[in-house]
C-alpha positions as CSV (number, residue, x, y, z in Angstrom):
1,M,-72.6,27.4,77.2
2,H,-70.8,30.4,77.3
3,A,-67.5,31.0,78.9
4,T,-68.6,33.3,81.5
5,L,-65.0,33.0,83.9
6,P,-63.4,35.7,81.6
7,L,-66.3,38.1,82.2
8,L,-66.3,37.7,86.0
9,E,-62.0,38.5,85.7
10,E,-62.8,41.6,83.9
11,T,-65.0,43.5,86.2
12,D,-65.2,46.0,88.3
13,F,-67.5,44.9,90.5
14,P,-66.0,44.6,94.0
15,G,-64.6,41.5,95.1
16,I,-67.1,39.1,97.4
17,R,-65.6,39.0,101.1
18,R,-66.9,36.6,103.6
19,R,-67.1,37.7,107.1
20,R,-67.4,35.9,110.3
21,L,-70.4,33.6,110.9
22,E,-72.8,35.6,112.9
23,T,-76.1,33.1,112.6
24,L,-76.1,29.2,112.4
25,Q,-79.3,27.7,111.1
26,V,-80.2,24.4,112.0
27,N,-82.8,22.0,110.8
28,M,-83.9,19.6,113.0
29,G,-85.8,17.4,110.6
30,F,-88.9,17.1,108.4
31,R,-91.2,16.1,110.7
32,C,-94.4,18.2,111.4
33,N,-98.0,18.2,112.7
34,Q,-99.0,19.9,110.1
35,Q,-98.6,19.4,106.4
36,C,-98.8,23.3,104.9
37,V,-98.7,23.7,101.3
38,H,-96.1,26.9,101.6
39,C,-93.6,24.4,103.5
40,H,-90.0,25.0,101.9
41,V,-89.0,21.5,103.2
42,N,-92.2,20.0,102.8
43,A,-92.3,19.1,106.1
44,G,-95.4,16.9,107.2
45,P,-96.6,14.2,109.5
46,K,-95.8,11.6,107.5
47,R,-91.9,12.3,107.1
48,K,-89.8,10.8,109.5
49,E,-86.6,12.3,109.1
50,E,-84.8,13.9,111.4
51,M,-81.5,15.1,113.2
52,S,-79.4,12.1,114.9
53,R,-78.5,12.8,118.3
54,A,-74.6,12.0,117.2
55,T,-75.2,15.3,114.7
56,A,-77.1,17.6,117.3
57,D,-73.7,16.9,119.5
58,E,-71.4,18.0,116.6
59,V,-73.7,21.2,116.2
60,L,-72.9,21.7,120.1
61,D,-69.4,21.0,119.5
62,F,-69.0,23.5,116.4
63,L,-70.8,26.0,118.9
64,R,-68.0,25.7,121.5
65,V,-65.0,26.9,118.9
66,A,-67.0,29.4,116.5
67,E,-68.4,32.8,117.9
68,V,-71.8,32.4,116.6
69,E,-74.4,35.0,118.1
70,T,-77.8,33.5,116.7
71,L,-78.6,29.9,116.9
72,D,-81.5,29.5,114.5
73,I,-83.4,26.2,115.1
74,T,-85.9,25.1,112.6
75,G,-87.4,22.2,110.9
76,G,-90.4,20.8,110.4
77,A,-91.4,21.5,113.9
78,P,-88.1,20.9,115.9
79,E,-89.9,20.7,118.9
80,L,-91.1,16.9,117.9
81,V,-87.4,15.8,118.1
82,A,-86.7,14.6,121.5
83,H,-82.7,16.0,121.8
84,V,-83.8,19.6,120.3
85,F,-83.8,20.4,123.9
86,K,-80.5,19.1,124.4
87,V,-79.1,21.7,121.5
88,S,-81.5,25.0,122.5
89,F,-80.9,24.8,126.3
90,D,-77.4,23.6,126.5
91,P,-75.8,25.0,129.1
92,F,-72.5,25.9,127.6
93,A,-74.0,27.4,124.5
94,G,-76.0,29.5,127.2
95,K,-72.7,30.7,128.5
96,L,-71.8,31.9,125.0
97,G,-74.6,34.2,125.1
98,I,-76.2,32.8,122.2
99,F,-79.5,34.0,121.4
100,R,-81.7,31.0,120.8
101,I,-84.7,31.2,118.1
102,L,-87.0,28.4,118.4
103,S,-89.7,27.6,115.5
104,L,-92.0,26.3,118.4
105,A,-95.9,26.7,118.6
106,I,-97.1,28.8,121.3
107,S,-99.0,25.9,122.8
108,S,-95.7,24.1,122.7
109,L,-93.8,26.6,124.5
110,Q,-96.3,26.8,127.4
111,A,-96.0,23.6,127.5
112,V,-92.4,23.5,128.3
113,D,-93.1,26.4,130.8
114,R,-95.7,24.2,133.0
């Protein structure tokens, strides 16, 4: 294996600096009502892994202290996780002005509106 650290130290490439966190992407689980070949998390109806309620509470605790502009909730199908709505519609998150993106099917959104 080649020693690459000396090559990186001698470069004129500008240093990489981390800026503030703007978007927090949260994967609620791998369960989905479909099993698409192109799915990057290999979600499907037989997958049972999902975010625990305790972890969802930790996400909300983090949002209370972080200055995140966007909460991107993904999955599988996040609407199949019961406490996704606790995270996405948390009153404190709403007061922060967080723009919530839910990867929900149109039919699921219509069901919520009814």
